[in-house]
N, C-alpha and C positions, 0 to 999 in steps of 0.2 A: 846376656845370654851365656850360659856355661856350655861349652861344646863337649861332645862325647857322651857315651852311655845312652844312646837313643833307645827308648823302649822297643821300638819296632825292630831295630837291628838286634837287640838283645834277644828278642823272641826268635828271630831267624837263626841266630847262632846257637841258642839253646836247643831248638828243634833239630838242627843238624847234628849236634853233639849227642842228643838222646838217640837219634837214629844210628849214629856211629857206635854208641855203646851197646845197643841191642845187637848190632851186627857182630861186634867183638865177642859178645857173650854167647852167640849162637842161638839165642832165643827166637822163637817165632812170634808173630803178632798174637796168635792165639794163646801162647804160654804167658806172654806179658799181660794180656787182657785178663786171663784167669787170676793172675797175681793181684791186679788192680780191681778185680771184680767189676769189669766193664766189658764193653764190646770191642772186638778187634778194630772196628771202624773208628772208635774213639782214639785208640793208640795210633792208628794211621794218621788221623787228623792232627794229633799232637806232633808227630814226627814230620809232618808236611806243613807245619806252621799255620794250620787252618783254625786251630783253637789254642787258647792260652793254657798252659799247664798249671794246675793248682799246686801250692806248696806241699800239701800232704801227698799228692800223687807223685811229685818230684822226689820226695823223701823215699817213698816206697820203690820207685824205679831205681834210685841210687842204691838202695838196699839190695835189690834184686841183682844189679850189675856189679855189686861189690865195690862201689866207689866210696872211699873213706878219706879222712884227713883233709889237707888243704884243698885238694881237688874237689871234694864234696862241698866244702864251704864256698868255694868259688862258684860252683854250679848253682847252689841254693841262692847265692847272692844274685846270680843272673836271673833266677826265677823272680825274685823280688823286684829287680830292676825292670824286667820285662812287663811287670804288672803296674809299673809307675806311669805317670802321665808326662808326655812331652811338653815343651814350652808352648806348643801350639794348642793345648787343650782348651784355653779360653775361646778359641775360634771354632769350636766344634760345630757351631750353627752354620758355618760356611765351608766346612771341610768334608771331603769324601775320603774313602780309604786310599784311593790312588794318590791324592795330594798329600795325605799323611805319610805315605811311603816315601814320596819324593822329599818331603821336609826332613825325614829321618836320614836319608842318604846325604843330603846337604849338611846336616848337623855333624856327621862323623867323618866326612870326607877329608882326606889329606890333599887331594887335588880334584878339581872339577874341570872337565873338558866339554865345551859347549859349542854346538853348531846350530845356528838358527837361520832360517831363510824367509820368514814372514813377519816376525815380531821380535822386538828387543827382548832378550832373556829377562824374566822377572827379577833376577838377581841384580840387574843393572838398570832397571827402569826408574825414572824419576817419578815422584808422586803424581804429578799431573798427567804424565804419559800413561801411567797405570789407570787412573780414573777415566781418561778418555777412551782407552782401550776397553775397559770393562763396561762402559756405557753402551758399547756396541752389542753386548750379549743380551739377546732378547728375553732370556729367562731371569735377568737380574733387575730387581727394583733398586731404587736409589740407596736404601739402607744396606742392601747386600753389596752394592758397589763399594760403599764406604768401608764396610767391614773387610771385604776382600782386599781393598787397596791398603788398609792398615796392616793386614796380614802380609801382603807383598813387601811392604817396607820393613816390617819386623824381621822377615826371613833374611833380609840383606845383612843383618847383624852377624851372621855366621862368617862373613868376609872380614870382619874387623878384629884386630888384636893379633898378638904374636903367634897364636895357634891357628889363625885362619888358614883356609885351604889355598894352595896354589891354583891360580885361575888361568885357563887358556880358552879364549873365545874367538870363534870365527863367525862373522856375520856376512851374509850375502848382501850385495849392494841394494837389492830390492827391499830389504828391511829398512834401510836408511832413507830411501826415497819415498816410501809410502807415508803420506801425511796422516798423523794421528794427533788429533786435538788442536790443529792449527799451527801457525807459524811460530808463535812464542813457545809453545810446548815442544815443538820439534827442535828449535834452536837450543833450548835448555837441555833436551835429551842428547843431542849431538855433542854439545860441549861436555856433558857428563861422560859420554863414551870416550871422547878425546882424552879426558883426564885418566880414564882407565888405561888407555894405551900408553900413558906416561908412567904408570905405576911400576915401581921396580920389581914387585913380586908377581905381577900379572902380565898377561900377553893377550892383546886384542888385535885382530887382523880382519881386513875387509876383502872379500872376494869380489873383484870388479866384474861388471858385465862382460868386459873384453876377454875375461878368462875362458869364456865359452862353457860348454856343458861339463859336468863332473858327476861321479857316481851317486853321491848322497843328495844331489839336487832334488828338493821337494820332500826330504825326509829329515826333519829336525830331530836331534838326539843329544843326550848328555852321557858322558862316561865318568864314573866315580871311582877314584882310587883311594884305598884305605891303607893305614899303617900295618894292619895285621890280617886283613881279609882280602879275598880276591876282588878284582874289579867287577863292577856291574854296569849295565847300560840301562838308561831310562829313555823310552821313546814316547812321544806325545801323539795322541789320537783325539778325535773330536769329543769322544765320551770319556776320556781319562787317559792315564798313562799305563805303560807296561814295563816291567823290569825283566831284563834278560841277564842270565847268569852263567850259561854254559861257556866253556872256553872257546868253542867254535863261534858262538854268537858274538861274544865280546871281541874276539880276534878280528872278526869281519868289520866291526865298527871302528876298531882301532886303526885298521888299514884305511877305512873311509875317512877318518879324521886326519890321518897323515896326508891324504890326498888333498882334502879341502884346505888344510893349512899350507901345503906347498903351492896351491893355486892362488893363495891370497897375497896381498901386499904385506911387506914387513910392517911392524908396528909404527915406525916413524912415518912412512908413506901413508899408512892408514889414518894416523892422527891428522896429518895435513889434509887428507881428503875429507875427514869429518868436519874440520873447521871450515874448509872451503864450501862444503855442502850446506853448512848451517847458514851461510850468507844468502842462500837462494830461497830460504823460507821467510 
């Protein structure tokens, strides 16, 4: 898997840049729509990343905004990249838009901060843990379970290689004590997590029950940091995920992550706990 240039993030960057260029030009939505011979609603959808921009529309927009030279070539390259397919395209039969957005964030992230309180993060799940977990989904038949389990394992490849993201994970003790798939599955999963805690480029910590309550308790989330883009937050809900982008929203989750990390054991103590706990299954 080659990391970078996620089509989903390319569309987001392109939409933001087209909106910025219109603002700089002083053009109204109506004036741009007249130039494209379309409705103002279509222009708004393009700028808010609700529809993909066609290459011809992009050329006409750049003409209108007076964008030339290398900058023009770069933006047209973004249009082409935004219309390409991500590595996850073969799994379209088991993907929704929310999951596609999450995969695109994972693909380009320079760092991923994870807090989970109910299940091991898919980025760290063993194959049998994943299958056991997915079998509990009442709307999944066996073939769907196998396809999604394959997708879960494939997405872990973003962590491999010299350009893989820095990983910082905090797990509530409840995640680790909940039996998923039986003793053998749990022992394998706990040993895998202990290996993560030993990894030189990653940081895994456990919040023990004895730490008491904390602000984020009950609300799993991930924070994605990028080399050239602002941080974003991804939160999980029963029917999909949500991406938060405003500075205020992201700042609140950064504060919450700092708190859960401070409440957790250091990686060494967390590793010892994982190995000790594995012996109880």
